[in-house]
C-alpha positions, 0 to 999 in steps of 0.5 A, spaced: 500 500 500 502 507 498 503 510 505 503 517 501 496 516 500 494 515 507 498 520 511 504 525 510 510 522 513 513 529 513 508 532 517 507 530 525 500 532 525 498 528 519 502 522 522 498 523 529 491 524 525 492 517 521 495 514 527 488 516 531 485 511 526 488 505 531 483 507 537 478 502 539 482 497 534 485 490 537 492 488 534 488 483 530 484 487 527 489 492 525 493 486 522 487 483 518 485 490 515 492 492 513 496 486 512 499 483 506 503 478 511 502 471 513 498 469 519 505 466 521 507 473 521 501 475 526 502 470 531 510 471 531 509 478 533 503 477 538 508 472 542 509 475 549 516 473 548 518 477 542 520 484 545 517 490 541 513 485 536 506 489 537 510 496 535 513 492 529 506 490 527 504 497 527 510 500 523 509 495 518 502 493 517 499 500 519 504 505 517 507 501 512 514 502 513 519 496 514 522 496 521 529 497 521 535 499 525 536 506 523 538 510 528 534 516 526 526 517 529 521 512 525 519 518 521 525 522 520 522 527 516 517 529 521 522 528 527 517 523 530 518 517 534 513 511 534 512 508 541 507 502 542 506 501 550 501 498 555 497 501 560 493 498 566 487 500 570 488 499 577 483 496 582 481 503 584 480 505 577 486 509 576 490 509 570 498 507 570 503 505 565 505 498 566 512 499 564 518 504 563 518 507 556 525 504 552 527 510 548 534 507 545 540 503 547 546 507 551 552 506 547 557 507 552 563 509 548 559 514 543 554 517 549 560 520 553 562 524 546 555 527 546 551 533 548 544 532 550 541 537 545 545 533 539 544 526 542 541 520 539 537 520 545 534 527 544 533 526 537 528 520 539 525 523 545 523 530 543 517 528 539 513 521 540 507 518 537 505 514 543 500 509 542 497 506 548 494 499 549 490 496 555 493 491 558 489 485 561 492 479 565 486 475 562 487 476 555 490 470 552 493 473 546 497 480 545 493 481 539 487 481 542 489 488 546 485 494 544 488 501 543 485 506 547 490 512 546 494 515 540 497 522 541 503 526 540 507 528 546 513 532 547 516 533 554 514 540 557 520 545 558 520 544 566 521 536 564 526 537 559 530 541 564 530 535 569 531 530 563 537 533 561 540 533 568 538 526 568 542 525 562 548 528 565 548 524 571 548 518 567 554 520 562 558 522 568 557 516 571 560 512 565 565 517 564 567 515 572 568 508 569 562 506 573 557 504 567 557 497 571 554 501 577 548 505 573 541 504 577 535 507 575 534 510 582 540 514 580 536 519 576 529 522 576 525 522 570 530 519 565 533 512 567 538 507 565 534 501 564 537 494 564 536 491 556 539 485 555 537 478 552 539 474 558 541 476 565 549 474 564 549 479 558 555 484 559 558 490 555 565 493 555 565 501 557 570 506 556 573 508 562 574 501 566 575 494 565 569 492 568 564 489 564 557 493 564 550 490 563 547 493 557 542 499 558 537 503 555 535 510 556 528 510 558 522 514 561 521 511 568 514 507 569 512 513 574 514 518 569 510 515 564 504 514 568 504 521 569 504 523 562 498 518 561 494 521 566 496 529 565 497 529 557 494 523 554 488 523 558 487 530 561 484 531 567 484 524 570 489 526 576 492 533 578 498 534 583 501 540 585 508 542 583 514 543 587 517 548 582 513 553 580 518 558 577 524 557 573 530 556 578 537 556 576 539 550 580 538 542 580 531 540 582 534 535 588 539 541 590 532 546 590 528 541 595 534 540 600 535 548 600 527 549 601 527 544 607 533 546 610 530 553 611 526 550 617 532 546 620 532 547 628 525 547 628 521 542 633 515 538 630 510 542 634 513 549 632 512 546 624 505 544 626 504 551 628 507 554 622 503 550 617 496 549 621 496 542 622 493 539 629 498 534 631 494 532 638 492 526 635 499 525 632 497 522 625 502 517 622 504 520 616 505 527 620 513 527 618 511 526 611 506 532 611 510 537 614 515 535 609 510 537 603 508 543 607 515 545 607 516 544 600 509 549 598 505 542 597 498 543 600 496 535 599 501 529 600 502 528 593 508 532 589 508 532 581 515 532 581 515 526 586 510 522 582 514 523 576 520 521 579 518 515 583 521 519 590 518 516 596 518 520 603 521 517 609 522 520 615 528 518 619 528 519 627 535 519 630 535 518 638 539 523 642 544 517 643 545 518 635 542 511 634 536 509 630 530 505 633 526 503 627 528 499 621 525 501 614 519 496 612 517 495 605 510 492 602 509 485 605 511 479 600 506 474 598 510 467 599 507 463 593 509 469 588 516 470 591 518 463 590 516 464 582 521 470 581 528 470 579 532 476 582 533 480 576 525 481 575 523 480 583 518 485 586 523 487 591 529 488 587 525 492 582 522 496 587 529 498 590 532 499 583 527 504 581 525 508 587 529 514 590 528 516 597 527 523 600 530 522 607 527 527 612 531 527 618 529 529 625 533 528 632 530 527 639 533 533 643 534 533 651 527 535 652 524 529 648 522 533 642 523 532 635 527 537 631 528 537 624 536 536 622 535 537 614 534 532 608 537 528 603 536 524 597 538 517 597 538 510 593 541 504 595 548 503 592 549 498 586 553 494 590 549 493 596 543 491 592 546 486 588 550 483 593 547 483 600 540 484 598 540 479 593 543 474 598 538 475 603 532 475 598 535 468 595 536 465 602 528 467 603 526 464 597 530 458 599 527 458 605 520 458 602 522 453 597 525 448 602 519 449 607 519 454 612 521 452 619 516 454 624 517 453 632 514 455 638 518 459 643 516 463 649 509 464 647 510 466 640 513 463 633 520 463 631 522 462 623 528 461 619 527 467 615 534 471 614 535 475 621 538 482 622 544 479 625 545 475 619 546 481 614 549 488 615 543 491 610 537 487 610 532 482 613 526 479 613 520 479 619 513 480 620 509 485 617 502 483 619 496 487 623 495 480 627 496 473 627 490 472 623 493 477 617 496 471 613 498 469 606 499 462 604 505 458 604 507 454 598 506 448 602 499 450 603 500 453 610 497 460 612 503 464 616 503 471 618 505 476 613 512 478 612 516 483 609 523 485 607 526 491 612 533 495 611 536 494 618 536 501 622 544 500 623 544 500 615 540 506 614 544 510 620 550 508 616 547 512 609 546 518 613 549 525 612 554 526 617 551 533 618 545 530 621 549 528 627 553 535 629 
């Protein structure tokens, strides 16, 4: 078919208008309507194991150009990149991206010579035709997924500033010979996502003999969820921005500077300043105060939602120790034993999440006083050695059969303890003994979760908090 009769490949608006004819159709219908290819072709591209298969089907069967390895955008004369990506409807009715959006592979040798505005990444990311299809677990064939949204997207100016900072951070880490230590949690909107055929794949890097995992520039899942809800389906969700005007410093530096203005204030003083009734001591009071200090009236900040930044309140005792370890969502025993480390829920969470530690310290009067804040994500070495080791031991315990003994009126088990590893451990995360999940052997047992040790969190804090 002559694609010139269908759309003007030099005009982004024409490409978008033609692309919107996809809305409401399944991939099977698109193949049947436009393909001159065999049924074997359709089945091959619908195979869940074939990465990018649905995108290739749209390119070749609908837009009528052959998929290739050209480094330019898919529609080079219009500067438009085509991306086919899934979204899902959550139990509460909200919409979210199902996965990160891969933009282009990172060439460790070439990227260190590139300027952001002339980079291969920006050529692909500056103007994207987003084709969103609805992911449903119960659908047997990917060809039965339905396309619901098709729209051109350019990152807005305020996002480009942060994307540019993310790009620089990734490149600087490669220049420092640490491509093997890259993590998506290093950055805010743009991540360096693992992209390999197998978990053992490795590539050379220019400033170190250490081999590194193949990675791609990608917009994070959290950023793509924001894009979906605010640019593709406007009005679905709105969050308050922290940055309301142009700033001449990096976002993280700005956040730290804003919160540091209140250092030395007690929790009671901060509550008075922001009109918060602290008589009932709400559980999330520390986080609420952090948002107020940043000018946010609610408890959701636009930039934090886009970047998957989680606020965690740290309380240092007047003995310079931390009492509480840091908990994470409870894991389902039967699901964990089916996972591999690279794709595990806990490992993925730590790889993709950046934390804002808001630090308070108890004074001699037993009041909590603000000491400041710091951004933190788990170091690559700690994640891929200690945390992985604890996770693998947990999986083995569940696979072999959890050993449960009665002791001092309670239950003991052989999950990894805090005394066994300096970074993390497993212990209960249940409301009561009846709050349980099913073990692989069919027994019911109180919910458990991974915890980062209090001593480990203490070791990660900036020394200024102890002055």
